[in-house]
TIMILUM-762610 format. One record per residue: residue in one letter; x, y, z negated of N, C-alpha, C in turn. Coordinates in steps of 0.2 Angstrom, whole numbers, plus 2048, in hexadecimal, padded with zeros to 3 digits. Atoms other than C-alpha are relative to their C-alpha. Example, Ala and Ser with C-alpha at 12.3 -4.5 7.8 and 13.67 -1.06 7.14 Angstrom:
% TIMILUM-762610
A8047FA80083E7EA7D9804806800
S7FC7FA8018447FB7DC7FC8057FD
//
This chain:
% TIMILUM-762610
M8078047FD7D7D588F68037F9803
K7FE8037FC7E3D4E9008007FA7FB
R8008068057E6D438F17FA7FD7FF
I8068038017D4D408EE7FF7FC806
I8018037FB7D2D3B8FF8047F7803
T7F98087FF7E3D2D9007FC7FC7FB
L8028048057DAD268F07FB7FC802
C8048057FD7CAD218F98017FD806
I7FE8037FA7D1D1E9078037F67FE
A7FE8068037DCD108FD7FC7FB7FE
L8048048047CED0A8F27FA7FD806
F8048047FB7C3D089028037FB806
I7FB8057FC7D2CFC90A7FE7FC7FA
L7FF8058047D1CF38F97FB7F9800
I8058067FF7C0CEE8FA7FE7FF805
S8028057FA7BDCEB90C804801803
P7FA8007FE7CDCE99138007FD808
L8028007F97CDCE99278057FB801
P7FC8047FD7D3CDE932809804802
I7FB7FC7FD7E6CE39388037FA805
V7FD8047F97ECCDE94A805801803
S7FA8027FE7FCCD994C802805809
Q8017FD7F9804CE595B80A7FE7FF
T7FA8037FF813CDA95F805805806
A7FE7FB7FE822CE69658017FA807
S7FD8047FA829CE1979804806804
A8007FC7FB831CE99877FB803806
A8037FC7FA828CF79927F97FD801
P8088057FE815CF09907FD805803
S8077FD7FB809CF299E7FC8067FE
A8067FD8067FBCFA9928028047FD
P7FF7FB8077FAD089867FA7FC7FA
Y8058048077F4D049767FC8047FD
V8057FC8037E5D0D9717FE8017F9
V8017FF8067E2D139627F88047FD
N8058018017D2D1495C7FD8067FA
Y8017FC8077C8D2494E7FD7FC7FE
S8018048087C5D1C93F7FA8067FD
S8057FD8057BCD29934805808802
S7FF7F88007BED3D92F7FD8027FA
N8027FD8077BED489207FF807803
N8047FB8007B4D58920802803809
L7FF7FC7F87B2D599337F97F9802
S8038027FD7A3D5493C7FF7FD805
A7FC8027FB7A6D489477F97FC807
S8048047FC79CD40958801800805
N7FC8037F779FD3796A7FC807803
D8027F97FC79ED449778027FC807
S8018047FC79DD3E988805803807
T7FA7FD7FD7AAD4B9918057FD804
V7FC8007FA7B6D4799F8058027FE
V7FC7FD8027C6D4799C8077FF806
P7FC7FF7FA7D4D4B9AA8037F77FF
G7FD8078007DCD369AB7FD7FB7FC
S8048038057CDD3099E8007FA801
T8018078007CDD1F99B7F97FC800
G8098038017BBD1E99B7FD8007F9
V8048008077BAD1F9888008087FF
A8037FB8037AED2C9808048047FB
S7FC7FA8037B7D3C9797FC8017F7
Q8038008067B5D3F9668018087FF
R8027F88017ADD519618028017F7
F7FF7FF8087B2D589508008067FE
V8017FA8027ABD679468038007FC
V8007FF8067B1D6C9397FB8037FC
S8078008047A3D6C92B8018017FA
G7FE7FE8087ADD7091A8048037FF
S7FB7F98007B8D7D9138077FB7FD
G7F98048047C5D6F90B8057FE807
W7FC8027F97D3D659167FC7FA805
N8018027FC7CDD5D9258037FA803
G7FB8057FB7D3D4E92F7FD7FB804
A8048077FC7CDD4193D8087FB800
F7FC8068027D5D319398007F9809
Y8008027F87DBD2994B8047F87F9
T7FC8038027E0D179427F97F8800
D8028038037DBD0493B8007FF7F9
W7FB8008087E4D0792B8057F97FF
G7FC8038017F0CF992F804801804
T7F87FF7FC802CF89348007FC805
H8008047F8806CF5946807803801
D7F98007FC816CF394F7FF805809
V8037FC7F7814D0095F809802801
S7F97FE800828D029608007FD807
A7FC8017F8827CFA9727FC807804
Y8027FB7FD81DD099778078087FD
N7FA7FA7FE828D1B97A7FD8077FE
T8057F97FF819D2997A7F97FF7FB
L8057FE80380BD2E9717FD806804
D8057FC7FC7FED3697B7FA8027FF
F8077FF7FF7EED3D97B7FC807804
W8037FA7FF7E1D4A9807FC8037FC
V8027FC8037DAD599787FD807804
K8017F87FD7D0D6A9797FB8007FB
G8067FE8057C6D7596F7FB802802
G8077FD7FD7B5D7B96F7FF807801
A8017FA7FF7B8D8C970808803805
G7F87FD7FD7CCD8D9758038027FB
G7FB7FF8067DBD8F96C7FD7FF7F7
E8018028087D6D8595D8077FC7FF
A7F88028037E7D7F9537FE7F87FB
L7FE8048037EAD7194E8047FA7FE
S7F98018057F5D669427FF7F8803
M8008078017F9D539488047FC7FB
N7FC805805801D4693C8017F8801
V7FD806800808D379408047FD7FD
S7FE80080780CD2B9328047F6800
D7FC809800815D1892E7FC7FF7F8
G7FE80180880FD1A91C8028027FA
T7FB7FE80381CD209178028077FE
N7FE7F97FF822D2D9207FE803807
S8067FD7FB81AD3892D805807806
Y7FD7FA7FE81DD4493B7FA806802
T8047F97FE813D5593E802804804
A8017FB7FB810D6094C7FB805802
N8037FC802806D6C94E7FF80380B
I8038017FB7F9D6D95E7FD804802
Q8077FC7FD7F0D7B9677FC7FF806
T8048007FB7E3D7A971800806805
P7FE7FA7F87E2D839847FB8067FE
S8047FB8027DBD949807F9802806
D8078007FD7CED9198D7FB7FA802
A8078057FF7C6D829878017F8804
S8018077FA7CCD759958057FB7FC
W7FD8048057D4D6598F809800800
K7F88008037E6D6298B8037FA7FE
H7FC8057FF7F1D5498F8078017FB
V7FB7FE8057FED5397F8047FA801
S7FD80880180DD449818068047FD
I7FC800803819D419748067FB800
D7FD807800827D379748028007F9
F7FF80280682DD2F9658038017FE
S7F97FE7FE83ED349678008077F9
A7FE7FA803837D4595F7FD8007F9
M80180080482ED3D9528037FB7FA
T7FC80580383CD3A9467FD7FE7FB
G804803806839D329377FA7F97FD
V80480780082BD2593C8017FB801
D7FE8077FD82DD1493C7FA7FB804
F8058017FC823D1094A7FE7F8801
T801807800824CFD9477FD7FE7FB
K8037FF80881BD019377FA805801
W8037FB7FF80FD0E93F7F87FF7FD
K803803804800D109357F9806803
T8087FF7FB7F3D2093A803807802
I8017FA7FE7F2D319447FC8057FE
T8097FB8037E7D3F93D802807803
F8017F77FE7E3D509447FB8037FC
T8007FC8047E1D5C93A7FC809803
S8037F97FD7D6D6E93E8048077FA
N7FD7FD8047E2D7D9387FC806800
S8047FC8027D3D879377F97FD7FC
S8048038067C8D869267F8803804
T8087FD7FF7B9D8F9327FB7FA801
V8078067FF7A9D849317FD803808
N8038027F77A4D7F944804802804
T7FA8027F97B5D8094C8007F9800
T8018077FD7B4D739568077FF807
F7FC8027FC7C1D6895F7FE7F8804
Y8028067FD7C2D5996B8057FA800
M7FB8068007CED4796A7FE7FD808
N8018047FA7CED3C97A8077FC800
N7FA8037FD7DAD2E9808088007FA
V7FB8028057E5D2B9708027FA801
Q7FD8047FF7F2D209738067FF7FE
F7FB8007FD803D189758027FD806
S8008007FC80AD199848087FB803
Y7F68007FD81CD1298F7FF803805
L7FE7FC7FA823D1E9998067FE803
D7FC8027FF831D189A28058057FF
P7FD7FA80183ED2199C809801803
Y7FD7FD7FC84AD2A9A780A8017FD
T7FA80280785ED249A2805805807
G7FC7FC7FC866D2E9B28018097FC
P7FE7FD80086FD3F9B17F98047FE
Q8067FB802862D4D9A88038077FA
V8007FB806861D5D99F7FC8037FC
T80480180785AD6198D8028087FD
V8017FA801855D729898048037FA
V7FF7FD80585FD7C97A7FC8017FD
P8067FB804851D819708048077FB
W7FF7F980284FD9496B80A803802
N7FA7FE7FD860D989778057FD7FD
G7FA80080186DD9096C8008007F8
A801800806865D9595B7FD7F97FC
Q803808803860D8A94C7F88027FF
S8067FE800850D9594C7FF807804
A8037F87FA847DA79557FC8037F9
V8057FB804840DB594C7FF805804
S8027FA7FC837DC49577FE8067F9
L8057FB803833DD49507FC805805
T8047FD7FA823DDD9587FF8067FC
F8017F880381FDED9547F8802806
D8067FF7FE80ADF19587FE807802
D8037F8800801E02960804804804
G7FC7FA7FE80FE0C9658028067FB
V8007FB804810E18955808802800
D7FB7FB80381EE269538047FB7FB
S7FB801806824E209448037F8800
Q7F88087FC82DE0E94F806804803
L7FB7FC7FD835E1C9598068027FA
D7FB7FB80483DE2694B8017FB7FA
Y7FD80480783FE1693C8037FA805
A7FF8087FF83FE04944805800807
V7FB8027F9848E089588058027FD
P7F9801804857E1094B8047FC7FE
A7FF802802858E049418047FA802
L8008057FB857DF594F807801804
N7FA7FE7FB863DFE95A8077FE7FC
A7FB800804870E0194B8027F87FE
K80080680086FDEF9498017FB806
G8008037F6870DEA95E7F97FA800
M8068047FC85FDE295C7FB800803
K8057FD7FB851DE29687FA7FC7FD
A805801803840DE19637FA800807
T8077FE7FB82DDE296D7FC8067FD
F8057FB801824DF196D7FA7FF803
F8028027FB813DEC9727FA8087FD
I8037F7800809DFE9767FD802803
T8077FD7FF7F9E0797B800804807
E7FC7F97FC7F7E149898008057FE
T7FE7FA8027F7E2097B8088007FF
A7FA801801809E1C97B803803806
I7FF7FC7FA80AE2198D801804803
T8047FB800801E3098D8028047FB
G7FE7FA808809E3897D804801802
S7FC7FD7FC814E4497C8097FD7FE
R7F8805803823E369778017FC805
K7FD8067FC822E2D9868077FE802
E7F98007FF832E3098C8057FC7FB
D7FC803805839E2A97C7FF7F8800
W8028077FE82FE1997F8027FB804
K7FD8017FB835E1898F80C7FE7FE
K7F9803802849E169877FF7FA7FE
L804806803842E0797F8057F9804
P7FE8047FC845DFC98D808801802
L7F67FE7FE857E049928047FB7FB
A7FB80380785DDFE9818017F97FF
G802808801855DED9817FB7FB7FE
H806801805846DEE9787FD7FE807
E8048017FD837DE79807FB8037FE
I8097FC800825DF09867FC7FB800
G8048077FF818DE39847F8807802
N8067FE7FE804DE79877FC8017FB
H8038008067FADEC9797F8802800
S8077FF7FF7EADEF983800808802
K8017F97FF7E3E0098A7FF8047FB
H8037FD8057D8E0597C8017FD7FA
H8028038087DBDFA96D7F77FF7FF
Y8088018037C9DF496E8017F97FC
E8018078077C3DE795F7FB7FC806
P8048037FB7BADD996A7F97FF7FA
S8067FE8067A8DD99617FB7FE804
A8078027F9797DCF9677FC8077FF
N8067FA7FE78FDDE95F8048067FB
P7FA7FA802799DEE95E7FC8067F9
T8047F9803796DFB9518058047FC
Q7FC7FD8017A5E0494F804801806
P7FF7FD7F87ACE0F95F8077FD803
H7F88057FF7BDE0495E7FE7F8803
Q8038078007B0DF4961800800808
R8028017F97ABDED9747FF7F9800
T8038057FE7A4DDF9798017FF808
Y7FB7FE7FB7AFDD99877FB7FB806
N8028037FA7AADD6999805801805
D7FB8037FF7B3DD19A7804808803
T7FF7F98007B5DE79AA8048027FB
I7F97FD8037BDDEA99B8037FB7FE
G7FA8058007C4DDA99B808800805
Y7FB7FE7FA7D0DDE9AB8018057FC
D7FE7FC8007D1DEE9A48068017FA
E7FC7FE8037D8DEC9948077F9800
T7FB8048007E4DDF99A804804807
V7FE7FE7F97E9DE09AE8038077FF
A8007FE8017E5DEF9AF8048077FC
A7FC7FC8047EFDF69A08077FF800
Q7F7803800800DEA9A3803805806
T7FF7F87FB7FEDF79B38038047FF
E7FF7FA8027FFE059AD8068037FB
I7FB7FD80680AE0599D8077FC805
A7F98027FB818DFA9AB800804803
Q7FF7FA7FB817E099B68038077FC
A8017FA804816E159A88088017FD
M7F8801804828E0E99F8067FE805
G7F98047FA82FE089B08047FC7FD
T7FD807803832DF69A97FC7FD800
T806802800829DE79AA7FC7FD7F9
V80680080681BDE299E7FD7F9801
V804807800817DCD99C7FD7FF7FB
T804804807811DCB98B7FC8077FE
Y8067FC801801DD29828017FD7F9
A8028038057FDDD39717F88047FE
Y8097FE7FE7E9DD396F7FE8057F7
P8037FA8037E2DE29647FE7FD7FA
Y8048068087DCDD99528027FB7FF
T7FE8067FF7E5DCB9577FA7FA803
N8068037FD7D5DC695F8007FE808
N7FE8027FB7D6DBC96E7F87FE805
D8068007FF7C6DBE9768017FD808
P7FF8057F87C2DB3988800805803
Y7FF7FB7F97C2DC2992807802800
L7FB7FE7FE7D1DC798E8077F9804
V7FD8067FF7D9DB598F8007FD808
K8018017F47D1DB49A3805804803
Y7FA7FD7F87DDDC19A98078007FD
L7FA8008037EBDC199B8047F7804
K7FC8097FC7F0DAB9A2802803806
D7FD8017FB7F3DB09B3804807802
T7FB7FA7FE7FDDC19B28068037F9
H7FA800804805DBF9A18057FA7FD
L800805801811DB599B8007FD7FA
S80180380680CDB29887FC8057FD
A8037F98057FFDBC97D8027FF7F9
R800805807803DBC9697F88027FD
G8038018057F5DBB95E8008027F8
G7FE8018087F4DB994C8017F77FE
W7FB8038047F3DAA9448017F9806
G7FC8047FA7F5DA09577FF7F8800
N8018048007F6D8E9568017FC7F8
G8008028067F7D8C9448058007FA
T7F97FF806806D9093D805807802
Y7FD7F97FD812DA093D8087FB802
F7F78047FD823D9293F7FE7FE806
M7FF8047FC822D8D9508067FC800
K7FC8037FE82DD7F9548007FC806
P8008017F8833D799657FC7FA803
S8058067FB829D6A9687F98017FD
D80780080281AD709627FE805806
T8017FE7FC80FD7596F7FC806802
P8017FA802809D8696F7FB801808
D8048017FB7F9D8D97A80280A801
W7FC7FA800802D9D9837FE8057FD
M8057F98027F4DA99817FE8027F8
N8018018057F4DA796F8077FD7FA
I7FA801804805DA79657FE8037FB
S8017FF805807DA99548028087FE
S7FB7F980180CDB994B7FE8037F9
R8027FF80980DDBD937800809802
F7FF7F880180CDD19338008027F9
T7FF7FE806812DDB9277FD8047FB
W8087FD800806DE591C8058067FA
G7FC7FB80680BDF590F8017FC7F7
A7FD80180380BDEC9018057FA800
G7FC804801817DDE9068078017FF
S7FA803803827DD98FF8067FF803
F7FA8017FF837DD79078017F77FA
N7FB80680683DDCB8F77FB7FA800
T80680380282CDC38F77FC7FC806
D8048017F9826DC19098057FF803
Y7FD8007F5831DC59198077FE7FF
K7F8802803841DBF9127FC7F77FF
S803806800838DAE90F7FE7FD809
W8008017F8831DAD9218047FF805
V7FB8007FD841DB09288057FA7FD
D7FC806800849DA291F7FC7F97FF
H8068047FC839D979238017FD806
A7FF8037F983CD989328097FC804
I7F88037FF850D949337FF7F97FD
S7FE80780284DD859277F87FA804
Q8038057FC83FD7E933801800808
G7FF8017F9847D829437FB802805
A8047FF7FC83AD8C948800807802
W8017F87FE833D9D9507FB8067FE
T8027FD80482CDA99487FE809802
V7FD7FB7FB825DB894D7FD8067FB
I8017FA808821DC993F7FF806806
T8037FA7FF817DD89458008047FA
A8027FC804816DE893D7FE806803
H8057FA7FD80BDF89408098077FD
D7FB7FC801813E0893A8048007FB
V7F9801804825E0A9318008097FD
G7FF7FB806828E149227FA8057FD
G8087FC80481EE209157FB7FD7FC
A804803807813E1B9097FB7FC801
A807804800804E149108007FD806
T8018037F880AE0A9208027F77FD
S7FF80780080BDF89258087FF7FE
L7F980380281FDF69218048067FD
P7FC7FB806826E03913809801806
L7F98007FD838E0991C8057FA7FC
D7FA805803843E0090E7FD7F6801
Q8008057FE83BDF09128027FD806
M7FE8027F983BDF192480A8007FF
N7F980180184FDF49208027F97FD
A7FE80580584EDE79158017F9805
L8018067FB849DDB921806800808
I7FB7FE7F9854DE39328067FC7FD
N7F8800802865DE19268017F77FF
Y80080680085FDCF9208027FA805
L7FF8027FC85CDC8931808804804
D7F88017FC86FDCE9368047FD7FC
T7FC805805876DC49297FE7F9802
K8018077FC86EDB59327FF800806
R7FE7FD7FD873DB99418027F8803
S7FF8057FF87ADA99427FC7F97FF
S80680580186BD9F93F7FB801805
I8037FB7FD861DAA948800803808
W7FF7FF7F685DDAD95C7FA8067FF
I8047FC802856DBE9587FA806805
A8017FD7FA84DDC59677FB803801
P8067FE7FE83DDCE9707FC7FB800
Y80680380082DDC696D7FF7FB80A
G8028047FC82CDC29808077FB803
A7F980780083FDBA9828017FB7FE
V80280880583BDAD9757FB7FC806
S8038057FC82DDAA97D7FE7FE808
G7FE8027FA831DA998F8057FB7FE
Y7FB805802841D9E9887FA7FA800
W803806802835D929807F87FC806
R8068017FA826D929918067FC802
A7FB8037FA835D8E99C8037FA7FD
Q7FE80980283CD7F9907FB7FC7FF
K8048057FE82BD789917FE7FF807
T8028017F982BD799A18057FA804
I7FB8017FF83CD729A37FF7F87FE
E800808804839D639977F87FC803
S8078047FF828D5D9A08027FD806
L7FF8027FA832D5B9B08027F8802
T7FF8097FD835D4A9BA806801805
P7FC8017FC847D4A9C08007FC807
N7FC8047F984CD459D2804801800
A7FB8047FD856D389D780280380A
T7FE7FF7F7861D409E68077FC801
S7FA8037FE86FD3A9F08078027F9
T7FB7FD80487BD469E67FF7FF7F7
G802801805875D439D67F58017FC
T80A7FF802863D4A9CD7FE808802
R8017F7800859D5B9D17FA8007FC
Y8067FC80484DD639C77FD806807
T8047FB7FE83FD6F9CF7FC8027FD
W8047FE804834D799C87FC806803
N8037F97FB826D889CD7FF8047F9
V8007FC804827D989C37F98057FF
P8047F87FE819DA69C2802803800
A7FE7F87FD818DB59C98038047FC
Y8007FB806815DBD9B98087FF7FC
F7FA801803826DB59B28058067FF
P7FA7FC800834DC19AE8077FA804
N7FE8047FD841DBC9BA80B8027FC
N7FC802805850DBC9AB8017FC7FD
I80080680784CDAD9A18077FB803
N7FC8047FE85BDA499F8007FC7FB
L80180880385BD9099880A7FF7FC
K7F98057FF86AD8998D7FF7FB7FE
V8008097FD86BD769938047FC7FC
K7FB802804874D6998C8007FA806
L8008067FB879D579997FD7FA7FA
K7FE805802871D499938037F9804
N7FE8067FD879D3799880380480A
G7FD7FC7FC883D459A48077FF801
D7F87FF800894D409A38007FA808
G7FE8017F789CD419B67FA804804
Y8067FC7FA88ED4D9BC8058087FB
Q7FF7FA801890D609BC7F9806803
V8067FE801881D6D9BA802807807
V8017FD7FB87ED779CC7F9802801
Q8037FB7FE873D869D1802805804
N8007FD7FB871D8E9E08087FE802
G7F98007FB880D869E68068007FB
Q7F97FF80788CD8B9D67FF7FC7FC
V801805805892D7F9CB8008057F8
I8017FF80488FD859BA8047FE7FB
Q7FA80080589DD869AC7FD7FD7FA
P806802805895D7E99B8058047FB
D7FC7FC80389CD8B98C8047F97FA
A7FD8058028A5D8497C7FC7FB7FC
G805805802896D7C9767FD7FB803
G8038047FB893D739857F8802801
N8077FF7FC883D7B98A802805806
Y7FF7FD7FB880D8399C7FA8037FF
T8077FD7FD876D9199F7FD801807
I8048027FB86AD8E9AC7FD808800
S8087FC80085CD9B9B57FC7FD7FF
F8078037FD84CD979B47FD804805
G8037FC7FA849DA39C28037FE805
A7FE8027FA851D989CD7FD7F9803
K8048067FC846D8A9CF8017FA801
S7FE8087FE850D7C9D08068027FD
L7FB80180385FD759CA8037F6802
E7FD80780086CD679CD8037FD7FD
L7FC800806875D5A9C38057FC808
K7FB8027FC882D569D08067FA7FE
R7FD80680388FD469CD807805803
K7FA7FD7FC89FD4D9CD8057FD803
P7FC8057F78AED4A9DA8027FD7FA
Y7FD8048028BAD3F9D5806802801
A7F97FE7FC8CCD479D78057F97FF
V7F88058008DBD3D9DC804806801
N7FA7FB8008EAD449D88057FC803
Y7F78037FB8FCD449E28037FB7FA
S7FC803807907D369D980A801804
N7F77FE800918D399E37FF7FF809
S7FF7FF7F991ED399F68067FC803
N7FC8047FD92AD2FA03802804806
N7FF7FA7FA933D3AA0F7FF805800
L8047FA7FF92BD47A0C8028077FA
T7FC7FB805933D58A037F88057FC
A804800800924D5B9F78018057FA
S7FF7FA805920D6C9EC7F88017FF
T805801803912D739E47FC807805
D8007F97FD909D829ED7FA8037FE
A8097FC8038FCD919E77FC800806
T8037FD7FA8F3D939F97F77FF7FB
V8058008048E2D979F47FA7FC804
L8028007FC8D6D8D9FF7FA8017FE
P8068018028C2D8AA037FE7FC7FB
G8028058068B9D829F48037FF7FB
N7F88018048CAD829EA7FF7FF7FA
T8038018048C7D7A9DB8068017F8
G7FA7FE8058D6D829D28057FB800
V7FB8078028E0D719D4806805809
A7FB7FD7FA8F1D7A9DD8017FB806
S8008057FA8F5D739EF8067FD800
Q7FA8027FE902D689F48057FF806
K7FC8017F9910D6CA028047FC800
F7FB8057FD919D5EA0B802804805
V7F97FC7F9927D63A188037F8800
Y7FD8097FD92DD52A22804804806
A7F97FD7FB93ED55A2B8047FB802
G7FF8067FE941D43A2C7FF7FD806
S8048047FB940D35A387FB7F87FD
D80380580293BD27A2D7F88027FE
W80980080392AD22A267FE8067FA
N8037FC807921D2FA197FB7FF7FE
G805801804915D30A0E7FC8027F9
A7FF7FB80790ED3BA017F87FB7FD
F804805804903D2F9F47F98027FB
Y8077FF8038F0D339ED7FE7FB7FD
T8018088028EED259E07FE8057F8
N8028008088E7D279CD8027F97FC
D7FD8048038F3D1E9C38037F7804
W8038057FC8F4D109D27FD7FB7FE
A8068068038E7D079CA7FB7FF806
S8057FF7FE8D7D019CF7FB8057FF
H8067FA8048C9D0D9CD7F97FD806
D8078007FD8B7D0A9D27FD808802
V8027FA7FC8B1D199DD7FA800804
S8038007FB8A2D119E57FA8027FE
A8037FC804898D1C9DC7FE806805
Y8027FA7FC89CD2B9E98007FC805
N8028027F9899D299FB804804808
T7FA7FB7FA8A6D36A058078017FC
L7FB7FE8028B8D3AA03801805804
D8007FB7FE8BCD4AA068078047FE
F7F87FE8038CED56A047FF806805
W7FC7FB8008D5D66A09807800806
V7F98037FB8E3D65A17800808806
K7FF7FB7FC8ECD72A21809800805
G7F98007FB8FDD74A2F8048057FB
G7FA7FA80190CD7EA297FF804807
A8007FC7F990CD84A3C7F87FD804
G8068027FF8FBD7CA3F8027FA805
G8038067FF8F5D6CA4A8077FA7FF
V7FE8088048FDD5FA3F7FE7FC800
T8048047FF8FAD4EA448017FC7F9
L7FF8048068F7D44A327FE7F9801
S8038088028F3D31A2F7FF7FF7FB
M8028048078EAD2CA207FD7FA800
Y8058078048E5D1BA177FF8027FA
V8038018068DCD16A0B7FF7FA7FE
S8008088018DED05A027FD7FF7F8
D8048028068D5CFA9F48097FE7FD
G7FC8038058E7CF39F18017FA807
T8018097F98E3CE2A007FF803805
N8047FD7F98D9CEDA0E8028067FF
G8007F78028DAD00A137FF7FF808
Y8057FC7F88D2D0BA21807805801
S7F97F87FE8DFD17A2C7FC804803
V8027FB7FD8DAD26A34803806803
N7F97F97FE8E4D36A3E7FB8047FF
I8037FA8048E0D45A37806809807
Q7FD7FC8018E3D56A407FE8067FE
T8007FA8028E7D66A3A7FF804804
P8017FB7FC8E0D75A40808805803
S7F97FC7FC8EDD80A4E8018067FD
D7FF7FA8048EAD8EA448038027FB
A7FB8018068F3D89A357FB8017FB
S8047FF8068E1D8AA2B7FE7FC7FD
W8018088048D9D7EA1E7FB7FF804
K8078047FD8CDD72A247FE7FC7FB
H8038038058C3D68A197FD7F7804
V8028097FD8C1D53A1C7FE7FD7FF
S8038068028B3D4AA1A8007FA801
I8018068008B3D39A1A7F97FA7FD
P8038058048A5D2DA178037FA7FE
L7FC80B8018AAD1BA0E7FD7FE802
A8048037FE89CD16A168057FC809
T7FA8047F88A9D16A278057FD7FF
M7F98048008B9D0FA1F7FE7F97FC
T7FE8078018B7CFEA218037FD7FC
G7FC8058028BCCF0A198048037F9
V7FA7FD8078C3CFBA097F97FF7FB
N8058028058BACF59F88028047FA
F7FB7F98068B9D049EE7FB8007FA
T8008018078B3CFC9DF8098007FE
K7F98018028C7CF89DF806804804
W7FE7FA7FF8CBD089E78088027FD
K7FC7FF8038DED0A9E5806808804
T7FB7FD7FE8E9D159F07FD805806
I8037FD7FC8E5D259FC807804804
T7F97FD7FD8F8D2AA0A7FF803805
V7FF7FC7F88FBD37A158077FE802
T7F97FF7FF908D35A1F800805807
S8017FE7FB90CD41A2D8057FF807
V7FC8027F990ED3BA3F804807802
T7FB7FA7FC916D4FA458057FD7FE
N7FB800803927D4FA42805806803
P7FD7FD806931D5CA3B7F5801800
A8077FE80191ED61A327FF8047FA
T8037FF806917D6BA247F97FF7FE
F8087FF800905D67A1E7FF8027F8
Y8027FE8078FCD6CA0E7FA7FA7FE
M8048048008F1D61A077FC8047F7
N8017FE8068E4D669F77F87FE7FF
N8048028038D5D5F9ED8017FA803
V8018097FC8D5D4C9F37FC7FD7FB
Q8058038028C4D469EC7FC7FC803
F8088047FD8B6D3A9EC7FB8027FC
S8067FF8018A6D409ED7F97FE801
R8078017FC893D3E9EE7FC807802
T8047FB7FD88BD479FB7FA7FF803
//
C-alpha cells in the first residue's frame, strides 16, 4: 500500500508541479516556520475550530481513520526546504477519546526519523517539542515531509493536529545534566504477572529469585484475602513489586452480559482504583504505585482516578508499540505490554522480543498469568528459557520491575523538560514530585558542558562512577551544578621549617595540611602558587582557606599578587588553636588583576610561631 501511495504522489508531482519556496538558513530566526497540512490517506480530514493552548489562531485539523489500510496525514508542500536555521520541531496533538497511539515520520526524501506519540488519556491537548539533535539521520537542509499516522486500524479513531512548525529555541550553553536512559543499560525489560494466582508463587518467584531478578505482581483482592496472603507479603521484602490490578477484576462494558462485566461510574471507578490501592498496600505492608488494567481496558472512569494516585498504568497496545524508546512521548496511564500465551514459543516469540528491545534501545513489558501446567499462559519450560536468556543478557538489559522502570522514565522526562537556572555559583535545577511517586527513584546523569563543575545535592558533592555517571535522587526535588574550587598548591617557603601534617579539619577535601615552624628573625614566607605562572581566576569571586596556630593566637600576613600589583591583609588564628575558615571576596582585593593571578604568600608576624594551612583555593560562592 505504501508503495502505491508513493507512486501516486510522484506521478502527481510530475503532472502538476507545486511551487517550491526556498527557506534560507540563517542564525536564530525570530519567527517559526509553519508547516501546512497537505493531504491524507485513509483518513477523513476536516478543519476543527478547537482552541489549543498557545494557539497561533490556525484552525486544527481533525482526522478520522476511515479505512483499514495504511493511513497518513501529510504536512508539506512536497518541495525541498532548508530549515536548518531552526533547532526544534513542535506541534500540538490530542485524541478524540484519549490515549490514541500515533507515529510521526520526518523525512528529507532519503532518510527519516520516526517517533511514537501518545495522546493524553483525558483527551486534552498535548504540546510535543523535539530537538533536531534527536532526529538523527535527517538532513534539515533538504527537509520534505512530516507524516502522522494512527497506529490503530480501527475505523472512527480520531485525532487532532495543530500548529505544526519548526522553531528556534535559544540553546542553553552552560553546564547541564543529561539523564542516562534505562539506568545506564542499553535497554530495559520488565516481567509482570497478573491476577495473583498461586502458580506464580510456586514457580515464577523461585525461578526469579534463583537468578536475582525482580518482577512485578499485579494482584487483586483475592490474593490479599486468600490462604496465601503471607506468601504474597514476602515478595516486597525480596525486592519484587506489588501492583494494583483492581479490586474485582471487572471488564468495562457499555452493555454488560457477563458477571465479570460492569458499566463504570464514579463509584465503581473509585472502588476499583483508589480503594483497591489502599487495601492492597495495607494488606501487603508496602507502597503500591502502579496499576494494570483488567483486560487491558483503560476505561475513562479508571483513568480519572489513576492519574492522580498512581505513577503509571499498564495497558495492552498502549502508545502503538511494544518497544518504547527513551525519546517516545508516552501516556503514563496507558503503557504498552505484550502478553505470553499457552502456544507461545521462546525460540520464535519471547527471545525475539528481548533481542528487539536490545537492538532498539527500548523498554518492553512482558506479562504472564498462570505459570506451569498444560493449559496455562506460560508453560514452565518456556518461562525458564525466558528467564535464563534474560540472565545471559544482563550486560545489555536493565531487568527491573515495571514500577522501577516506569518511575525512572517518568522522572527522566521531568528532568529533561526543565530549564536550568543560572546562579552565582553555577546552575540549579528544581522540580516538583507528585505525592504518589515512590521516594526511592534515583537517576543516572552525565554532565554536558560541565568541565570545572561538580554535582551537588542536599549540600553533598556527588562523585561520578567509573563511567562518569552521577547518581542523583529524584525525590530531592533540586540539584546544583557548582563550579569546582580552583585549588592553589603549596610551592616552597623561606625561613620556615615546612612539613606535611595529617590533621583533619572541617570541610577537608582530603588534601594534607602544611605545617610551618618559624624560629628566625628574618623575613619568612610560605608560597602558594600554581607553577609561578599567570592564571585567570576571574570566574571565581572568593579566596578561601583554613588556618590555625600551633599554640593559638598567631598573627599572619597574607599577600595576593598578580606579579605587578598585590593586596595584603593580616589574619589572626584562634586563641584555642582550633581551625579557622577564612573567606575573602575578590572584590575587596582592590588592585589585583585576577585574570593574571600569580601568587599567595603567607608570612608569620609572630615569632617564634607554628601555624598550619589547608585547602587554599578560589571558589564561587
